[in-house]
C-alpha positions in Angstrom: 0.0 0.0 0.0 1.4 3.4 -0.9 2.7 5.4 2.1 0.3 8.3 1.5 -2.7 5.9 1.6 -1.4 4.4 4.8 -1.1 8.0 6.2 -4.7 8.8 5.1 -6.1 5.7 6.6 -4.3 6.4 9.9 -5.7 9.9 10.0 -9.2 8.6 9.4 -8.8 6.0 12.1 -7.4 8.5 14.6 -10.2 11.0 13.8 -12.8 8.3 14.3 -11.2 7.3 17.6 -11.2 10.9 18.8 -14.9 11.3 17.9 -15.7 8.1 19.7 -13.8 9.1 22.8 -15.4 12.6 22.8 -18.9 11.1 22.5 -21.2 10.8 25.5 -20.2 7.8 27.5 -23.8 6.6 27.8 -24.0 6.7 24.1 -20.9 4.5 23.8 -22.3 2.0 26.2 -25.6 1.9 24.2 -23.7 1.2 21.0 -21.6 -1.5 22.8 -24.8 -3.2 24.1 -26.3 -3.2 20.7 -23.1 -4.8 19.3 -23.2 -7.5 22.0 -26.8 -8.3 21.2 -26.1 -8.3 17.5 -23.2 -10.8 17.9 -24.1 -12.9 20.9 -27.9 -13.1 21.2 -29.4 -16.5 20.4 -31.7 -15.2 17.7 -31.0 -12.6 15.1 -32.6 -9.1 15.7 -31.9 -6.4 13.2 -30.3 -3.2 14.5 -33.3 -1.1 13.5 -35.5 -3.0 15.9 -32.8 -2.6 18.7 -32.6 1.2 17.9 -36.4 1.6 18.1 -36.5 -0.3 21.4 -33.8 1.9 22.9 -35.7 5.0 21.7 -38.9 3.8 23.3 -37.1 3.0 26.5 -35.7 6.5 26.7 -39.0 8.3 26.2 -40.7 6.0 28.7 -38.6 7.8 31.3 -40.2 11.1 30.4 -43.7 12.5 30.8 -46.9 10.9 29.4 -47.0 13.3 26.6 -43.6 12.6 25.1 -43.3 9.7 22.7 -41.1 8.0 20.1 -43.0 7.3 16.9 -41.4 4.6 14.8 -41.2 4.8 11.0 -44.1 2.4 10.7 -46.3 4.6 12.8 -45.4 8.0 11.4 -48.3 7.9 8.9 -50.8 7.3 11.7 -49.2 10.1 13.7 -49.6 12.5 10.8 -53.3 11.5 10.5 -53.8 12.5 14.1 -52.3 16.0 13.3 -54.6 16.3 10.3 -57.6 15.2 12.3 -58.6 12.6 9.7 -58.0 8.9 10.4 -59.5 5.5 10.8 -60.5 5.0 14.4 -63.1 5.3 17.2 -63.1 9.0 17.9 -61.7 8.9 21.4 -59.5 11.4 23.1 -57.6 9.5 25.9 -54.9 10.1 28.5 -53.3 8.3 31.3 -54.7 9.2 34.7 -51.9 11.0 36.6 -52.6 9.0 39.8 -53.7 5.5 38.7 -52.0 5.5 35.3 -55.2 3.9 33.9 -56.2 4.6 30.3 -58.9 7.2 30.7 -61.3 8.7 28.2 -60.9 12.5 28.1 -63.7 12.9 25.6 -65.5 10.9 22.9 -65.7 13.1 19.9 -69.2 14.0 19.0 -70.7 12.0 16.1 -68.0 9.3 16.1 -68.5 5.5 16.6 -67.3 5.7 20.3 -69.7 8.6 21.0 -72.6 6.9 19.4 -71.8 3.7 21.3 -72.1 5.5 24.6 -68.4 5.8 25.7 -68.2 8.7 28.1 -65.6 11.2 29.5 -64.0 9.7 32.5 -64.5 6.1 31.5 -61.6 3.7 32.0 -60.6 1.4 29.1 -59.4 -1.8 30.7 -58.8 -3.9 27.6 -58.5 -3.4 23.9 -59.5 -6.6 22.2 -57.4 -9.2 24.1 -54.8 -6.7 25.3 -54.8 -5.3 28.8 -54.2 -1.6 29.0 -52.5 -1.8 32.3 -48.9 -0.7 31.8 -49.4 0.3 28.2 -48.0 3.6 27.0 -50.5 6.2 25.7 -49.0 5.8 22.2 -49.4 2.0 22.2 -53.0 2.2 23.4 -53.8 4.7 20.7 -52.1 2.5 18.1 -54.2 -0.5 19.1 -57.5 1.5 18.7 -56.5 2.8 15.3 -57.2 0.8 12.2 -59.0 0.6 8.9 -62.5 2.0 8.6 -65.0 -0.8 8.9 -62.9 -3.0 11.1 -64.5 -3.9 14.5 -62.8 -3.6 17.9 -63.8 -4.8 21.3 -63.2 -2.5 24.3 -63.7 -3.4 28.0 -65.1 -0.2 29.5 -65.6 0.7 33.1 -68.2 3.5 33.1 -67.9 6.4 35.5 -69.8 5.4 38.7 -70.1 1.7 37.8 -68.5 -1.2 39.7 -68.2 -3.7 36.8 -66.8 -3.2 33.3 -68.8 -4.0 30.1 -67.6 -5.1 26.7 -68.4 -2.8 23.8 -68.0 -3.8 20.2 -67.3 -0.7 18.1 -66.7 -0.4 14.4 -64.0 1.9 13.3 -64.8 4.7 10.9 -63.1 7.7 9.2 -62.9 10.3 12.0 -63.4 13.9 10.8 -66.0 15.8 12.8 -66.9 19.4 13.6 -65.0 20.9 16.5 -67.5 23.7 17.3 -71.0 22.6 18.2 -74.2 24.3 19.3 -77.0 23.4 21.7 -79.2 21.3 19.5 -79.7 20.4 15.8 -82.5 21.7 13.6 -84.6 19.7 11.2 -81.8 19.9 8.6 -79.2 18.6 11.0 -77.5 22.0 11.4 -76.5 23.4 14.8 -78.7 25.8 16.7 -76.4 28.3 18.3 -78.9 29.9 20.7 -79.5 28.1 24.0 -83.0 26.6 23.9 -85.4 28.3 26.3 -83.4 31.5 26.8 -83.6 34.9 25.0 -80.7 35.1 22.6 -78.1 33.5 24.8 -75.4 32.0 22.6 -74.1 28.5 23.4 -70.9 27.3 21.7 -69.1 24.1 22.6 -65.6 23.3 21.4 -64.7 19.7 21.7 -61.2 19.9 20.4 -58.9 22.6 19.0 -58.0 21.7 15.4 -57.1 23.4 12.1 -60.8 24.2 11.3 -61.8 25.4 14.8 -61.3 29.1 14.2 -63.1 28.9 10.9 -66.1 27.1 12.5 -66.1 29.5 15.5 -66.1 32.6 13.3 -69.0 31.2 11.3 -71.0 30.6 14.5 -70.1 34.0 16.0 -71.1 35.8 12.8 -74.5 34.1 12.9 -75.0 35.0 16.5 -74.0 38.6 16.0 -76.4 38.9 13.0 -79.2 37.6 15.3 -78.5 40.1 18.1 -76.8 37.8 20.7 -77.1 39.2 24.2 -74.5 37.0 25.8 -72.4 33.9 25.2 -71.6 30.7 27.0 -68.4 28.9 25.8 -68.5 25.3 26.9 -65.0 23.7 27.1 -66.0 20.8 29.4 -64.4 17.5 28.4 -62.2 19.3 25.8 -58.8 17.6 25.9 -57.1 20.4 23.9 -55.3 20.4 20.6 -53.4 22.9 18.6 -51.8 25.9 20.4 -52.4 28.1 17.4 -56.1 27.4 17.5 -56.3 28.3 21.2 -54.5 31.6 20.5 -56.8 32.4 17.6 -59.9 31.7 19.7 -58.6 34.0 22.5 -57.8 36.7 19.9 -61.5 36.7 18.9 -62.6 38.0 22.3 -59.8 40.2 23.6 -58.2 43.1 21.7 -54.9 43.6 23.6 -52.6 42.0 26.1 -50.8 38.6 26.5 -52.8 35.5 25.6 -50.3 32.9 26.8 -46.5 32.5 27.2 -44.4 29.4 26.8 -41.5 28.9 29.1 -38.4 26.7 29.2 -37.5 24.4 32.1 -35.5 27.3 33.6 -38.6 29.4 33.8 -37.5 31.9 31.1 -40.1 33.0 28.5 -39.5 31.3 25.2 -42.4 32.9 23.4 -45.2 35.3 24.2 -48.4 35.5 22.2 -50.4 38.7 22.3 -53.9 39.7 21.0 -54.7 42.0 18.1 -57.5 44.4 17.8 -58.9 43.0 14.5 -62.3 41.3 14.3 -62.8 41.2 18.0 -66.2 40.3 19.5 -67.0 42.5 22.5 -70.0 44.2 24.0 -71.6 41.1 25.6 -71.0 39.1 28.7 -69.3 35.7 28.6 -69.1 32.6 30.8 -66.7 29.7 30.1 -67.6 26.2 31.4 -64.7 23.9 32.4 -64.5 20.6 34.3 -61.9 18.1 35.4 -61.5 16.8 31.9 -60.8 20.2 30.3 -57.1 20.2 29.3 -54.3 21.9 27.4 -55.7 24.3 24.8 -59.0 24.6 26.5 -57.2 25.6 29.7 -55.3 28.3 27.7 -58.5 29.8 26.5 -60.3 29.7 29.9 -57.3 31.1 31.7 -56.8 33.9 29.2 -60.4 35.1 29.2 -60.5 34.8 33.0 -57.3 36.7 33.6 -58.4 39.5 31.2 -61.8 39.8 32.9 -63.5 39.0 29.6 -65.4 36.0 31.0 -66.0 34.3 34.2 -65.2 30.6 34.6 -67.9 28.2 35.8 -67.7 24.5 36.8 -64.8 22.8 38.5 -61.0 22.8 38.3 -59.5 21.8 35.0 -57.1 18.9 34.3 -53.8 20.8 34.5 -52.1 19.8 31.3 -50.0 22.8 30.4 -47.1 21.5 28.3 -45.9 22.1 24.8 -44.9 19.2 22.6 -42.6 19.7 19.6 -42.3 17.2 16.7 -38.7 16.4 15.8 -38.0 14.3 12.7 -35.0 12.0 13.2 -32.4 11.6 10.5 -32.5 8.9 7.8 -36.2 8.3 8.3 -35.7 6.7 11.7 -39.0 8.0 13.0 -40.3 11.0 14.9 -39.7 12.3 18.4 -42.6 14.1 20.1 -40.9 15.9 23.0 -42.3 18.1 25.8 -40.1 21.2 25.6 -42.0 24.0 27.4 -44.9 24.8 29.7 -47.9 27.1 29.2 -48.2 30.1 31.5 -51.3 32.3 32.0 -51.4 36.0 31.4 -51.3 36.3 35.3 -47.9 34.4 35.1 -49.2 31.3 36.8 -48.2 27.8 35.5 -51.1 25.8 34.1 -49.4 22.5 34.4 -50.0 20.1 37.3 -47.0 18.1 38.4 -46.7 15.5 41.1 -45.0 18.0 43.3 -48.0 20.3 43.3 -50.3 20.4 46.4 -54.0 20.4 46.0 -54.1 24.1 46.7 -51.6 25.1 44.0 -52.2 27.5 41.2 -52.2 24.8 38.4 -55.0 24.5 36.0 -58.0 26.8 35.8 -60.3 27.2 38.8 -63.8 28.7 38.6 -64.4 32.3 39.8 -65.5 32.6 43.4 -69.1 31.5 43.8 -69.2 29.7 40.5 -67.7 26.3 41.5 -70.1 23.4 41.0 -68.8 19.8 40.9 -70.5 17.2 38.7 -69.0 13.8 39.3 -70.0 10.1 39.4 -73.6 9.3 38.6 -74.4 13.0 38.0 -71.6 13.2 35.4 -72.9 10.1 33.7 -76.4 11.6 33.5 -75.1 14.9 32.2 -73.2 13.2 29.4 -76.3 11.1 28.5 -78.4 14.3 28.4 -75.8 16.0 26.2 -75.8 13.0 23.9 -79.5 13.2 23.4 -79.3 16.9 22.6 -76.5 16.3 20.1 -78.2 13.6 18.2 -80.0 14.5 15.0 -83.7 13.3 14.9 -85.3 14.3 11.6 -89.0 14.9 11.4 -89.4 14.9 15.2 -88.6 11.2 15.4 -88.3 9.9 18.9 -84.9 9.4 20.3 -85.7 6.1 22.0 -84.2 7.3 25.3 -86.6 7.2 28.3 -84.1 8.6 30.7 -85.4 11.1 33.3 -84.7 14.7 32.4 -81.4 16.0 33.8 -80.7 19.5 34.9 -77.2 20.8 34.0 -76.4 22.8 37.1 -73.1 24.1 35.7 -74.8 25.4 32.6 -77.6 27.0 34.6 -75.1 28.8 36.8 -73.4 30.2 33.6 -76.8 31.2 32.2 -77.7 33.0 35.5 -74.5 35.1 35.3 -74.9 36.0 31.6 -78.6 36.9 31.8 -78.0 39.0 35.0 -75.0 40.8 33.4 -76.7 41.3 30.0 -79.6 43.1 31.6 
């Protein structure tokens, strides 16, 4: 071999050795472990599988909202962002205390909603797979699938002692995010609250790409019909896009901070402020939240409360105030969804609830004094059933087939009381 080639090879070798020695020691050990498995393990396992397992193990040490998405699951992940996919229509989370898979909200009009799955229900099994110990990502992956495929869920309803099995057929999930009080004979939403004089009622069930467009359409209709006051119902809303939450807030306030995001050292990473364009003012507002209102819904409730634009009625929200960024890994090795910041209210209080917080901490969004009303257990079940009846379209005055006793929504009535009193 020519001397210059030997010298070049030596330089490359030395350079590689220096890079290796300068690398993180834990990274060196990880590569060493993969090598040992590759050469010594009884059965062959390709290195891509080992890499994905290592990535999954790392993110399992983080919070419930961080995740590693393998190359095979990236397409499904993108479908989630686009809000169009084959599935059941469930927003789920892991209960912070029990780590049980919990329904945040069944999306209105979806197979899960029509089957009677309710916010707060526990999903114990997905087909033959127990959900105990499953990551949130794995549970969601099991429930996704091709439209038309059936799935069996073992559900423990809120307030029940024994679970039931529910067979649900997957469908393409793409639904409205802004809803009214009832549907008219054409199946369109009625945005005035039934039985009250021009009191608007808008319910956001998730914050997606179409939310602001749908909300503006509803508000334009309400303004044209001389709305006297507005109730914004964010109960059981698990959140969604930060940009949608910011745009919703900007519709109701004309200046000031909407929300800030902060790094782990507490420094502000980004501050979002309101503009004075196309702002809806001149009428009282009440925002409804409950223990299953989270993330983007908490941003909206906190912003309107802090600016005095609306009062908050109901009960303390979930306390999910973190920002997730999507990081694409090199060479198509998947996607990392990583919690990188926390949401802070205009009043500079942290929305996020951590295990270190005491019950009397400032996390989440609490109702205004005198407007806290808890709805839990059997009452929550009755409320959700009553809401389901009102959401269901019954053409030509056809009966709904539900002989349940009428249920009074005390939280909604409290909000109506405030709006009507303030509207004069």
